[in-house]
C-alpha positions as CSV (number, residue, x, y, z in Angstrom):
1,X,0.0,0.0,0.0
2,X,1.3,3.4,-1.0
3,X,1.4,6.2,1.5
4,X,-0.4,9.2,0.3
5,X,1.3,11.6,2.7
6,X,4.7,11.3,0.8
7,X,3.2,11.8,-2.7
8,X,3.3,15.4,-3.8
9,X,-0.1,17.1,-4.4
10,X,-0.7,18.5,-7.9
11,X,-0.3,22.2,-8.5
12,X,-3.5,24.1,-9.4
13,X,-4.0,23.8,-13.2
14,X,-2.2,20.5,-13.5
15,X,-4.1,17.4,-14.3
16,X,-3.7,14.1,-12.6
17,X,-3.4,12.4,-16.0
18,X,0.0,14.1,-16.6
19,X,1.4,12.3,-13.5
20,X,0.0,9.0,-14.5
21,X,2.0,8.7,-17.7
22,X,0.5,11.4,-20.0
23,X,-2.6,9.5,-21.1
24,X,-4.9,11.9,-23.1
25,X,-4.7,15.6,-23.7
26,X,-4.2,18.1,-20.9
27,X,-7.5,19.8,-20.1
28,X,-7.4,23.5,-19.4
29,X,-10.8,24.4,-18.0
30,X,-10.4,28.2,-18.0
31,X,-8.3,28.7,-21.2
32,X,-9.9,29.5,-24.5
33,X,-9.4,27.0,-27.3
34,X,-6.3,27.9,-29.2
35,X,-6.7,26.6,-32.7
36,X,-9.4,27.2,-35.2
37,X,-10.5,30.6,-33.9
38,X,-8.2,32.9,-35.7
39,X,-9.1,32.0,-39.3
40,X,-12.8,32.7,-38.6
41,X,-12.2,35.8,-36.6
42,X,-10.1,37.7,-39.1
43,X,-12.6,37.6,-42.0
44,X,-15.5,38.5,-39.7
45,X,-13.6,41.4,-38.2
46,X,-12.7,42.7,-41.6
47,X,-16.3,42.4,-42.8
48,X,-17.6,44.2,-39.8
49,X,-15.1,47.0,-40.3
50,X,-16.0,47.4,-43.9
51,X,-19.7,47.5,-43.1
52,X,-19.1,50.2,-40.5
53,X,-17.0,52.3,-42.9
54,X,-19.6,52.1,-45.6
55,X,-22.4,53.0,-43.2
56,X,-20.4,56.0,-42.0
57,X,-19.8,57.2,-45.5
58,X,-23.4,56.9,-46.4
59,X,-24.4,58.8,-43.3
60,X,-21.9,61.5,-44.1
61,X,-23.1,61.9,-47.6
62,X,-26.7,62.0,-46.5
63,X,-25.9,64.7,-43.9
64,X,-24.0,66.8,-46.4
65,X,-26.9,66.6,-48.8
66,X,-29.4,67.7,-46.1
67,X,-27.3,70.6,-44.9
68,X,-26.1,71.6,-48.4
69,X,-22.4,71.3,-47.6
70,X,-20.1,70.6,-50.5
71,X,-22.8,70.9,-53.1
72,X,-23.3,73.5,-55.8
73,X,-24.4,76.9,-54.5
74,X,-28.2,77.4,-55.0
75,X,-28.2,81.1,-54.2
76,X,-29.6,83.5,-56.7
77,X,-27.0,85.6,-58.5
78,X,-26.6,89.2,-57.2
79,X,-28.7,91.7,-59.0
80,X,-27.1,93.9,-61.6
81,X,-26.3,97.4,-60.4
82,X,-28.6,100.0,-61.7
83,X,-27.3,103.2,-63.1
84,X,-29.1,105.3,-60.5
85,X,-28.5,103.0,-57.5
86,X,-27.0,104.5,-54.4
87,X,-23.8,103.0,-53.1
88,X,-24.1,100.5,-50.2
89,X,-23.4,101.6,-46.7
90,X,-19.9,101.2,-45.4
91,X,-19.4,98.6,-42.6
92,X,-19.9,99.9,-39.1
93,X,-16.8,101.2,-37.4
94,X,-15.3,98.9,-34.8
95,X,-16.8,99.3,-31.4
96,X,-15.4,99.5,-27.9
97,X,-15.2,96.6,-25.5
98,X,-14.3,96.0,-21.8
99,X,-13.4,92.3,-22.3
100,X,-15.9,91.1,-19.8
101,X,-19.1,88.9,-19.9
102,X,-22.0,90.2,-17.8
103,X,-25.4,89.2,-16.8
104,X,-28.3,91.0,-15.1
105,X,-27.7,91.3,-11.3
106,X,-30.3,90.7,-8.6
107,X,-30.6,94.4,-8.1
108,X,-29.6,97.3,-10.4
109,X,-26.3,96.7,-12.1
110,X,-24.5,94.3,-14.4
111,X,-22.9,91.2,-12.7
112,X,-19.5,90.3,-14.1
113,X,-19.5,86.5,-14.8
114,X,-16.2,86.3,-16.7
115,X,-13.2,88.5,-17.4
116,X,-11.2,87.9,-20.5
117,X,-7.4,87.8,-20.0
118,X,-5.8,89.9,-21.4
119,X,-8.4,92.6,-21.7
120,X,-9.3,96.1,-20.6
121,X,-11.4,94.8,-17.7
122,X,-8.7,92.6,-16.4
123,X,-6.2,95.4,-16.6
124,X,-8.5,97.7,-14.7
125,X,-9.0,95.1,-11.9
126,X,-12.4,93.7,-12.6
127,X,-13.0,90.2,-11.1
128,X,-15.8,87.7,-11.4
129,X,-18.6,88.6,-9.0
130,X,-18.2,92.4,-9.3
131,X,-21.4,94.4,-9.9
132,X,-20.9,97.3,-12.4
133,X,-23.0,100.2,-11.3
134,X,-21.8,103.1,-13.4
135,X,-19.6,103.7,-16.5
136,X,-18.5,107.3,-16.9
137,X,-21.7,109.4,-16.4
138,X,-24.0,106.6,-17.5
139,X,-25.8,104.6,-14.8
140,X,-25.9,100.9,-15.4
141,X,-29.0,99.0,-14.4
142,X,-28.8,95.9,-16.6
143,X,-26.3,94.0,-18.8
144,X,-27.8,95.6,-21.9
145,X,-27.4,99.0,-20.3
146,X,-23.6,98.4,-19.8
147,X,-23.3,97.2,-23.4
148,X,-25.0,100.5,-24.6
149,X,-22.7,102.6,-22.3
150,X,-19.6,100.8,-23.6
151,X,-20.6,101.2,-27.2
152,X,-21.1,105.0,-26.7
153,X,-17.6,105.3,-25.1
154,X,-14.5,106.1,-27.3
155,X,-11.9,103.3,-27.6
156,X,-8.6,104.3,-26.1
157,X,-10.0,107.0,-23.8
158,X,-10.0,106.2,-20.0
159,X,-13.4,106.1,-18.3
160,X,-14.3,105.9,-14.6
161,X,-16.1,102.7,-13.6
162,X,-18.0,102.3,-10.3
163,X,-18.2,98.7,-9.1
164,X,-19.4,96.9,-6.0
165,X,-17.3,93.9,-5.1
166,X,-18.8,90.6,-3.8
167,X,-17.6,91.6,-0.3
168,X,-19.9,94.6,-0.5
169,X,-17.1,97.2,-0.8
170,X,-17.5,99.9,-3.5
171,X,-14.6,100.9,-5.7
172,X,-14.0,103.3,-8.6
173,X,-11.7,101.8,-11.3
174,X,-10.2,103.5,-14.4
175,X,-10.8,101.4,-17.5
176,X,-9.7,102.1,-21.1
177,X,-12.1,100.3,-23.5
178,X,-10.4,98.5,-26.3
179,X,-11.3,98.0,-30.0
180,X,-13.4,95.1,-31.4
181,X,-12.3,94.2,-34.9
């Protein structure tokens, strides 16, 4: 009788058949079959990739046709100038800007929600959360009011700006509006 205590136990993943003389193939329960898969997988993968590519091209062509991108222009030709026609108006001159984005405040004033860096507002010391109350002699009640006041100001000329900071402190800043091109 053979003592079982002295016989080594098989390692995980080894089969008892290997020890008994190698009868039969080694069974790997958790491994995928190794042969026969690759020849089927390659043509199926290439076919799927081709189908996706063709569908994408068809969708792109359909979208271009619907939006009119890349096709011939379907606009009417410009009318011929008449002998007595007046010349067209010149483009509007560039306007002034503070380089800030504002929204309507809870009370009177324009709330600064973003300051462009670099820009006139950043140079003057405006920060997000400031409430613009006055620009020069013009009182600012809304964001549209600030836009009107800035558009009336001359670019390059310093203007006094009255703001209330988020802390509640009032401050007068000197800002020089820049040009919008």
